[in-house]
N, C-alpha and C positions, 0 to 999 in steps of 0.2 A: 624506611624508603616506601615500603607497601601501604602505611597507616598515611603518609602523605599522597600518595596517588590516589587512595580512595577518596581523602578529604578533597582533592583538587576535581575528582569527578561528582562527586555530592556537590560541592559548590559551581560547577557547570551545568548540572542538573537544577540546582536550585535558579540560577540565571534564565535556561532556557523556560522552567515552568513559569516563571514571573513574565517572560515575554509571551508564551503562549496564552496563558491565562489573563494578561494583560486587556486583551480583546473583548472579555466577557466582565470585566471590572472596570471599562473605560468610564462609565455611566456616573459613578460617584466621585470622579476624581477631576480637581480644577483644571482648567485650558493648561496651564503649564506644565502638570504631572501628566497630562493626555501626551503634549508634546513630547517630551521625555521620553515616556513608555512609546512612542511610536517611532522615535529615533534609533530606542534600542533595539526595537525589532526589525528598523532598516539597517542597522550595523550588527545584528547578530550574526552569529557564523552561520546559521541556516537562514538567514533572513532573503528578502527579494532580490537583494545584490549578487547573489551567489546562484550556482549551478543547482545547488543542493535545495533550492527552493523552486526554480523555473523545469527542473528536470521532472520532478513527481507531479509538478500541475499539466506538463506535456502528458505525461505517461497516465493520467486520469483519463485521456482519450482510449486508452484500450480498454477500461473497464465499461465506459459509457459505450464502446461498441460492441463489447460483449454482451451487456444487459439489453442492447436493442436487437442483438441476434437472437435472444430467447424467445422471439414472437415466431421467428422463420423455421419452418420445416427442418426436421433433423438431416433431410437428404443433402441440403445444402451445408451442413457443416464439412470443412475440411479435417480429417483426423490429424492428418502430419501436422497441420497448421497448428492446430489446437493443442497438440503434443508440445511442439516445438515453442508454444506461449507458456505452456506450464513449467518447461525447463527455464525457459528465460524470466520467468516471475520468480520461480524457487531460488534461481541463483542471485537476482537483484535482492532476495528478501534478507539473503546473507550479506551480502557487499553493503546494504542499507545498515545492518545491524553491525557490522564489523568497521565500517570508515568511522573517524573521528572528526568533528564531533557526530555522533551518531544521527542518523537520519530519519526520524521517525515519520515525516511525512512521506519519504520514499517509501519505508517499511510497510505503512497501510495501504500505500497506493498497489503495491504489489500483491499483500496479502490478498486485498480486495479483489485485484485480476486474477489471481489463483484460485481462487474461490468459483469465480464467475467461469473460469475455462475450465477448471476441473467437471462443474456441472452440464457444459457445452460436451464436454469430451464424454461424459455419462451418457448424455443424450446421443450423440453420435455411435456409441459403442453398444448401446440398445438397440439403434434403428439397424445397424448393421449383423444383430445377433450374437455379439460377443457376451452379453449381459442379459441371459435369459433366467427366466425363474427355474428354480429346483423341482417346483409341480411338473413343469412341463417335461422336465428332462425322466422324470418318475414315471410320468402318463406314457411315455414313450416306449419305456423298458418294460 
């Protein structure tokens, strides 16, 4: 029973890889083969007809906003909101990994957002004085 489960997962992985890699390999295919590949992408379990596709696409806005905020002064960063975004992305990374079929687009989106938000949180913590260098502490004692 367990072997059958693994084989089904391998088959699904191969199908998803063929869909994802199909975009890179479309140039060498005939028109009919390109249409078949495009239809396979449209009708895949994580294709654009599902929320497994459009949810992550919309969530890339969080990453774009975090990247845009890197140029702003750290005094403008909300520590509470940044911490909430870190928790949110951490939870949804786990969700993206556990949901069947696995949603790699959502996982990549939230991993990117987690990275951006942790950087923003470190900027905020340094500006608030929570992350000071050890040399400063040794000099004051």
